[in-house]
C-alpha angles and dihedrals in degrees: 000000000000118000100190144335134214139197130201120239132188096214116036097193093049090046091048091056091045096049095042088059097040098045096044094080088054092054095252121133135178108275103164133036123186128165095272105014143053127200123208129190147115101263100341130034104262099158122048134187116202127195112240105179094193095045118132124204111291109256112246090226093058089099093212120133138157122221122206124194120243125195097222144013087250090059090052089051092048091049090055094046092048091051093052092046092048101053102277128118134228118256094174126359119237112278150123115287109193116193133173095261104029139019114214143164117223148157129203126209138177117223119221089273094050098257108152113227126180131195116204140181133175109226122201116259 
């Protein structure tokens, strides 16, 4: 249904370092570099970061977040650790989130610009 997503960043080089570390555990690497944008993916750029020089920090109450699929709970954990080591903050530690319709394992982070990114996997019972 969704072809790709993008987030705005205020510092492209800082964001490049951050996202290279954070997306690696999910199997995503930098595939495209243009003057003001970078595309990450496996075979096709599915996640983009775009320089927005006038961007202010994303408001916590914006409610927007992007969720990326992980293969394992270990990959979710590594995503969270990489974010914290690379200048991001936790917005929900890795853990099981059982709900009435689906059981999933996820972690939420905020990048240095306040973009909320989640990694999720669906472990077997």
